[in-house]
N, C-alpha and C positions, 0 to 999 in steps of 0.2 A: 719141678724140672722134668717130670715124667712126660708131659705133653711135648715140649721141645725135643726130648730125646727120641720119642716115637716119630716125630716129624723128620728128624735127621735120618732115621732108619728108612722111612718111606721114601725120602728124597734119594738115598743111596740106591734103593731097589728100582725106583723110577729111572734113574740115570743109567743103571745097568741095562734095563729093558730098552731104553732109547739107543744105547750103544749097540744093542743086538738088532737094531733096525726094526723093532716092533712098531706097529702103527701108533704114531705119537698122540693122536687125538684120544685113542682108547687108553693109552698109558696114563695120560694126564687126568682123564675123567675118572679112572679107576683109583688113581692115587688120591685125588681130591675127595672122591666119595668116601674112601677108607678113613682119611684124616678127619672129615666132618663127622663120620660115624663114631670114631674114637673120642672126638671132642665131646659129643653128646653123651656117650657112655661115661666119660670121666667128669661130666658136669662142668666143662670148661667154657662152652660157648654154644649158642644156638644161631641158626640162620636168621638174618633180618630180611624179611620179604615185604614188599608192598602189600600183597594180598596172600597171607598165610592160608594153607589149606585147612588148618584145624587139627591136622595130624602130623607130627614132626617127621615121620617116615616119608610122607608124601612131599614134604617141603623141599627135599633135595631135588625132586624132579621139577617142582615149581621154580626152583632157583635156576635150573637150566633153561626153562622157558623164559624167565625174566631176563637172563643173560643174552639169549637170542634176540629177544625184543629190543633190549637196550643197544646191543652191538649192531644189529641190522639197521636200526634207526639212526645210528651215529657213525662211528668209525667204520663199521662194517660196510655200510652203504657207500661211504667215501672211497674206501679201498676198492670196492667192486666197480665203482664208476670209473676210477682211474685205470683199473685193469682192463675194463671194457674199452676205454678210449685208446689205451696203448695198443690193444689188439686191432682196433679199427684203423688207426693211422699206419700201423705196419702193413695191414692188408692192402691199403690204397697206395702204399709206397712213399708216404710222407717222410718216414724215418730215413730212408735211403737218400732222399733229396737233401735233407738237412746235413747228413754225413758228407755228401758230395760237395756241398757249399763249404762246410767247416774244414774239410781236409785241405782246401787250398791255402788258407792262411796258416793253418795248424800243421801243415806237412813238414815244417822244420822240426817239429817234435818227434818225427819218426826215429831220429837218432837218440832221443831222450824220452821215450814213452812213459817211463816211470816218474819222470819230473812232471810231465803233463798230468798224469793221473793224481799225483800228490797235490798238485795245484788246485784240483777240484775241491779239496777239503776246506781251505779257508774261504773260497768262493761260496761253497755250499753252506758253510756256517753263517755267513752274511744273509743268505737266502732263508736259512732257518729261523732267523729273527723275525722276518716278515711272514713266513709260512710256518707257523709253530706246530705242525703235525709231523712227527717223525716218519710215520708210515706214508703219509701223503707226500711229503717232500721227496723221500726216497724213490717213490714210484714215478714222480714227475721227472726226476733226474735219470731214472732208468729209461724213460721215454726220450729224453733229450741228450744227455751226456754219455750214457752207456755205449751206444753204438759208435760214438765218436772216439772214445778212449780205447775201445777194443780194436778199432780200426787202426789206431796208431801203433798197436803191437803188444799191448798187455793182455793177460789172460782174462777170461770172463770172471774168474774168481777175484782177481786183483781189482777189476773194475767195480764189482759189487762191493768189495770191502771198503774202497774209498768213498763210495756213495753212501754206505751206511755210516761211515765215520763223519759225514757231514751233519749228523743228528746227535752227536755225543755230548754237546754242551747246550742244555736247555736254558737259554738266557733270553732276556728281552721282556718288555711289559706284557706281551701277548701270550707268553709261555704259561702253561697251567701251574707248574710248580713255582714259578716266580710269583704268580698271583697269590698262591697259598703261603709262600714264604713271607711276603711283605705284609700279608694279613696277620700272620702270627707275630711278626716283629713290630707291627704298627708303624711301617715305614712306607714312604712314597716309592712307587715302582720305578719311576724314572731315576730317582736318586740312587736306588739300589743297583739299577742296571748300569748307570754311568760311572758311579764311584766305587762300586764293589765288584760287579760281575765282569765288566769290560777289562779292567786292569789285570785281573787274574786269567781271563780266558784268552786274550789275544796272543800272549807268548805260548800258551799251551797249545793253541791251534797250529802255530808254526812248528812246535816240537812234534806234534802229532803228524804233520805232513812229512817231516824229515824221517820219522820212524817208519811210516808207511812206505816211503821210498825204498828203504833198505829191506824191510821185511817182505814186501811184495816181490821185489826183484829176486830175493833169495828163494822164496817159494816157487816162483815161476821157473827159475833155473833148475830147481830140483824136479819140478813137474816135467820139464823138457828131458832131463836125464832119465826119469823113470819111463817116459813114453817113447824115448828114443828119437823123437823128431818134434819140431816146432809146428804149432797149428798154422795151417795155410789160410790166408785171408782171401776169401772168394771175391772176384770182381763185382762191383756194383752194377745192378741192372736198373737204370733209371726209367721208370715207366710213368712218372707223374711230372707235371710242369713245375717250374722253378718256385712259384709262389706257395707250393705245398710245404716248403721248408719252414714256414712259420707255424705250422700246426703242432709239432712236438713241443715248441717253447711257448705257444700261445697261453696255456693255463698258468704258467709261471708269470708271464707278463701281466695277465689279468689280475692275479692274486697280489702282485706288487703294486700295480697301479691303483686297484680298489682295495687297499688295505688301510688300517688305522694310521699308518705312518705317512702316506701320500694321499692328500685330498685335493683333487683338482676341480671340484665342483662345490658351489655354494651349499647345496644340501649334501651331507655326507652319503657316500655310496660304499658300502662294505659288502664284499662277496665272500661266501665261504667256499671251501674247496669243492664240495659236491656240486653246488650250483655252477661253479666255474667249469667243471667237467662237462656238464650238459650244455652249457653255452658253447664250449669248444667243440663239442660233438656236432651241434647245429651248424657251426661254421665249416666244419669238415665235410658235413653232408652237402652244404651249399657249394663248396668247391668241387665236390664229386659231381653234383648236378650240372654245374657249368662246364666241367670237363667232358663228362661222358654223354650227357644229354639223352640218356636212356632211363626212362622212369622206372621200369620194372627192375633193371639191374641196380639202380640206386636204392630202391626199397629192399631188395634182397641183400644188399651189402650191409645193412643195418644189423643182420643176424650175427655178424662177426662181433659187434659190440656186446650183444647179449651173451654170446658164447664166452667172450672174455670175462664178463661179470660172473658167469656160472663157474668158470675155471678157478677164479679167485675165491669164490665162496667156498667151494668144496675143499680147497687146499689151505687157504689162509684164514678165512673168517671162522671156519669151524675150529681151527687150531687156537685162534685167539680166545674163543669162548671156552674151550677146554682148558687153556692156560689160566683163565680167570677162575674157573672152578677149582683148579689146583691151588691158585694163590689164596682163594677163600679158605681152603682147607688148612694151609699153612698158618694163616692168621687165627683161625678157630682153635687150632691145636696149641696155640701159644708160642709158635716158633719166634716171632718178632719180639713178643714180650720177654721170652726167655733170654734172647740175646741182649736186650736192654738191661734186665736184672743182672745178668752175669757181668756186664760192663761196670755197673754201679757198685758191685760188691768186690771188685778185684783190688781196689785201693791203689790204682795207678795214679801217676801225675796227670795234670790237666792236659798236657800235650799228648801223652800216650792215650788218654781217653779220647781226645779228638781224633787221633789216628784210628783207633779201634772203631768208634762210631761211624767214621766215614767209610772205612773198609766194610763194615757190616752192612751198611745200606747199599753199597756197591754189590756185594754178594747176594743180598736179598733181591735187588732188582734183577740180577742175572737169573736167579732161580724162579722168580715170579713172572719174568718176561715184561714187566711194566715198571718204568721209572716212576710213574704217578702213584701206583699202588704202594711202592716201597716208601716213597717220600711222605705220602699221606699217613702212613703208619708211624714213621719216625718224627716227622716235622713238628707236631704239636708238643712233643716232649723236649724239644731243644731249649726253650727259655728256662725251664726248671733245671735241666742238667747243666746249662751254661752257668747259671747262678751258683750251683753247687761246686763247680770246679773253678770258679773265678774267671770265666771267659765272658767277653762281650757276646751277646746272642748272635750278632752277624758273623763273628769270627767262627762260630761253630756251625751256623746254618749254611753259609756259602759253600764250603767243600762238600757238605752232605747233599745239598741240592744238586750240585754238579755231578757227584758220584752216582746219584740215582739215574740220571740220563745216560751216564757212561756205562753203567752195568747193563742197561737195556741192550746196548750194542754188542754184547758178548753173550746174549741169551738166545739159545737155539729155539726158544718158544716165543720170542718177541715178534710183534707184528711186522716191525721194520725189516728184520732179517728174513722172516718167512716169505713176505711179499716180494722182496727184491730177489731172493734166491729163486723163487718160483718163476718169475718172469725171465730170469737169466738161464734157467734150466740147470742150476747147480745145487749142491747140498748146503743147507743152512749150517750144518756142523763144520763144513770146510770154511765157511766165512767166520765162524767162531774162532777157528784156529788162526786165521789171518788177523783177526781183530784182538786176540787176547794179549799178545806181546806189546803192541803199541799202546793199547788202552791201560793195561796194568802199569806199564812203565810211566805213562803220563799221569796216572793216578798217584803213584809214589812221588813223582816230581812235584806234583801239586801239593801234596801233604808237606813235603820238605820246604817248599817255597812259601807256603801259607802259614805254617805253624812255627817254623824255626827261623 
């Protein structure tokens, strides 16, 4: 138990440094490096690299290189492409055109802005099934929904909180953790989705929307009292033609139409998020060319896209890589294994063990900033544990899988919170405060509903 105890100490110190507003990337890298170093000294674990250097002390730096390579080629590039696209459409005025259009039918919700904001959650959850990237969907919603719901009268913090809440239930055949779960359970993905995930998730989504309604309204009223006045909404300055309104929602439309769920063509066409962003950028540039008819200005406007990508890289992607290094340190020092061993030796009843395992994966996801990393650590152990405590494998697997994605939404180092908060210009820790009460309450309700 020495490794897990040391990891708890380092987690506490890292949390203290983050609360002191120390540079998060440096804190996570340092904490991860210390945990990996201690793991090596204790003989607990070694880094697994594609190309080891031959000297264990150099392998730490090689791991950072591999993390950069993997992230920049995958989720990092996707997040940067979305960030660049959001910056570009804001520069050319497309976001304002969409808001102007949306405010006409949605103006009725000015009297009930928190109702409108909460309604985003079940809608976003449906989109999350077709677009199973938490960071990707949140940024797409930041481009399309965020300016609309803030215009209705909720704070930027409330708007970001409901958008991140759209990604708390990782379900559907395209979800990475679903694919892992059905592989472990040897079950058909569609059967698992229809007969197990949906019956549990749809009432939880409604509960979550209700909780966010009251929590965000409470925090916004408190914010107004502290600041002494309500934020004034600036009048829109429409500088672009009406057809620009399609640009903020174009990526979502393309991802839905060209997804595994909707096939309109004899030969299947499936687009990933990064490809869709570059297609959407090409359409936006075409619109600008038709509108401005100034070749030099059109070429210069593209710089806004690269600036948006760079801003996301230096703030979001670097933090994701640092968080991955931190998560690797937790795993190497035996933090996850220690939690599992502790649970198995407590001698609790099967229901209590189900509660504890689900809460543990929830907390692990929160600390590592990745629902996938937490679930991949716990998931393979579920069949054996379920057999020991007399549970069906699915009974134990389902709440643990959902808890992994729920914990990600209250992690200040998760990509979805960092990226959304960066675009909104708010603190990710403030979003954590908004998300903590609704998600923890929903987790407890899920446990009671599922196990009792």
